[in-house]
C-alpha positions in Angstrom: -9.4 -25.4 -77.7 -6.0 -24.0 -76.6 -5.0 -23.8 -80.2 -8.1 -22.0 -81.3 -7.7 -19.3 -78.6 -4.0 -19.1 -79.0 -3.4 -19.9 -75.3 -1.9 -23.2 -73.6 -4.5 -26.0 -73.6 -6.8 -25.4 -70.8 -6.8 -28.2 -68.3 -8.9 -26.7 -65.6 -11.8 -24.5 -66.7 -13.9 -22.6 -64.2 -17.4 -21.4 -65.6 -19.7 -18.8 -64.2 -23.6 -17.9 -64.7 -25.7 -15.4 -62.7 -29.3 -16.2 -62.2 -32.2 -14.2 -60.9 -36.0 -14.3 -61.3 -37.6 -11.0 -62.2 -34.6 -9.4 -60.3 -35.0 -11.2 -57.0 -32.8 -13.5 -55.0 -29.7 -13.1 -57.5 -27.3 -16.0 -57.4 -24.2 -17.1 -59.1 -23.0 -20.5 -59.7 -19.5 -21.9 -60.8 -18.7 -25.2 -62.2 -15.3 -26.8 -62.7 -14.1 -29.1 -65.7 -11.0 -30.7 -65.3 -9.6 -32.5 -68.5 -13.1 -32.0 -70.1 -15.0 -33.4 -67.3 -17.1 -31.8 -64.5 -15.5 -32.0 -61.1 -18.7 -31.8 -59.3 -17.0 -31.5 -55.7 -15.4 -28.4 -56.7 -18.7 -26.6 -58.1 -19.7 -23.3 -55.8 -22.8 -21.6 -55.2 -22.9 -18.0 -54.4 -25.9 -15.9 -52.9 -25.4 -12.4 -54.1 -24.7 -10.1 -51.1 -23.9 -6.9 -52.2 -26.3 -6.0 -54.9 -29.9 -5.2 -55.0 -32.0 -5.9 -57.8 -31.0 -7.6 -61.3 -27.5 -6.0 -62.1 -25.6 -8.8 -63.8 -22.3 -6.7 -64.1 -22.2 -6.0 -60.4 -23.3 -9.6 -59.4 -20.4 -10.8 -61.6 -18.0 -8.4 -60.1 -18.9 -9.7 -56.6 -18.6 -13.3 -57.5 -15.3 -13.2 -59.5 -13.8 -11.1 -56.4 -15.1 -13.6 -53.8 -13.8 -16.7 -55.7 -10.4 -15.5 -56.7 -9.7 -13.6 -53.4 -10.2 -16.9 -51.6 -8.2 -18.8 -54.3 -5.4 -16.4 -53.3 -5.9 -16.5 -49.6 -6.1 -20.4 -49.3 -3.4 -21.3 -52.2 -6.1 -23.0 -54.2 -5.5 -24.1 -57.8 -6.1 -21.4 -60.3 -7.9 -22.2 -63.6 -6.2 -22.1 -66.9 -9.5 -20.5 -68.3 -12.5 -18.9 -67.0 -15.6 -18.9 -69.0 -18.3 -16.4 -68.5 -22.0 -17.0 -69.6 -22.5 -13.7 -71.1 -21.1 -11.2 -73.5 -18.5 -8.2 -73.4 -20.0 -6.4 -70.5 -19.7 -9.5 -68.1 -16.4 -10.5 -69.4 -14.9 -7.0 -69.2 -16.1 -6.7 -65.4 -14.4 -10.2 -64.7 -11.1 -9.1 -66.4 -11.1 -5.9 -64.3 -11.6 -7.5 -61.1 -9.0 -10.2 -61.7 -6.3 -7.6 -63.3 -7.2 -4.3 -61.1 -8.3 -5.7 -57.8 -6.6 -8.9 -57.3 -3.6 -8.7 -59.8 -4.1 -11.9 -61.3 -3.8 -12.7 -65.0 -5.9 -15.7 -66.0 -7.5 -15.9 -69.5 -11.4 -15.1 -69.6 -13.5 -15.7 -72.3 -17.3 -15.2 -73.0 -20.0 -17.7 -74.1 -22.7 -16.0 -76.0 -26.1 -17.5 -76.7 -28.4 -17.2 -79.7 -31.8 -16.3 -79.6 -32.8 -20.0 -78.9 -30.7 -19.8 -75.8 -28.0 -22.1 -77.1 -24.3 -21.8 -77.3 -23.5 -19.7 -80.2 -20.0 -18.3 -80.1 -16.9 -18.0 -77.7 -15.6 -14.4 -77.6 -11.8 -14.0 -76.5 -8.8 -11.7 -76.7 -8.3 -8.0 -76.0 -11.2 -7.1 -78.0 -13.5 -10.2 -77.6 -13.3 -11.4 -81.1 -15.4 -14.5 -82.0 -13.0 -17.6 -81.9 -13.6 -19.6 -84.9 -15.0 -23.3 -83.9 -16.5 -25.8 -85.9 -20.0 -26.5 -84.6 -19.6 -30.1 -84.8 -16.1 -30.1 -83.2 -15.1 -31.5 -79.7 -14.1 -28.0 -78.6 -17.4 -26.4 -79.5 -19.3 -29.6 -77.9 -17.1 -29.1 -74.6 -18.2 -25.4 -74.4 -21.7 -26.2 -74.9 -21.7 -28.7 -72.2 -19.9 -26.3 -69.8 -22.4 -23.7 -70.6 -25.4 -25.8 -70.0 -23.9 -27.4 -66.9 -23.4 -24.2 -65.3 -26.7 -22.8 -66.3 -28.4 -25.9 -64.8 -26.5 -25.6 -61.6 -27.2 -21.8 -61.2 -31.1 -22.3 -62.1 -31.3 -25.5 -59.7 -29.6 -23.4 -56.8 -32.1 -20.6 -57.5 -35.1 -22.8 -57.2 -33.8 -24.0 -53.5 -33.9 -20.6 -52.2 
């Protein structure tokens, strides 16, 4: 994955997904994969506190800020890669918070879905280009697994509210 993205091999990956039903009770979830395996004890759930209604960008801004200000404050390990379930808008918001509010430099990529709600492409780089990955590669399967897991975790949390 690192080779395809032109970054060091990401050992620790943190992925985020927002969820709301008809704009109510927005939540976000974060999953952590270390060496390609889920680290479930490090998963986190976030109730969105500062956003009224379905504003995916503002929700992402809040969650990225909350997560990484805490990482900084408590000296927790930084991820080698952050994956955002979403496209350019969500990724740009996350990059903005990290760089301009927190002053940290972590690679951020977007996971876009096709119309069947399946992982279709990885978006990365200054202009968020599509990273070329074979659909049957280990890297693509890992991204699919991470995206499915963060989505499952977010939906499960949302249903508990």
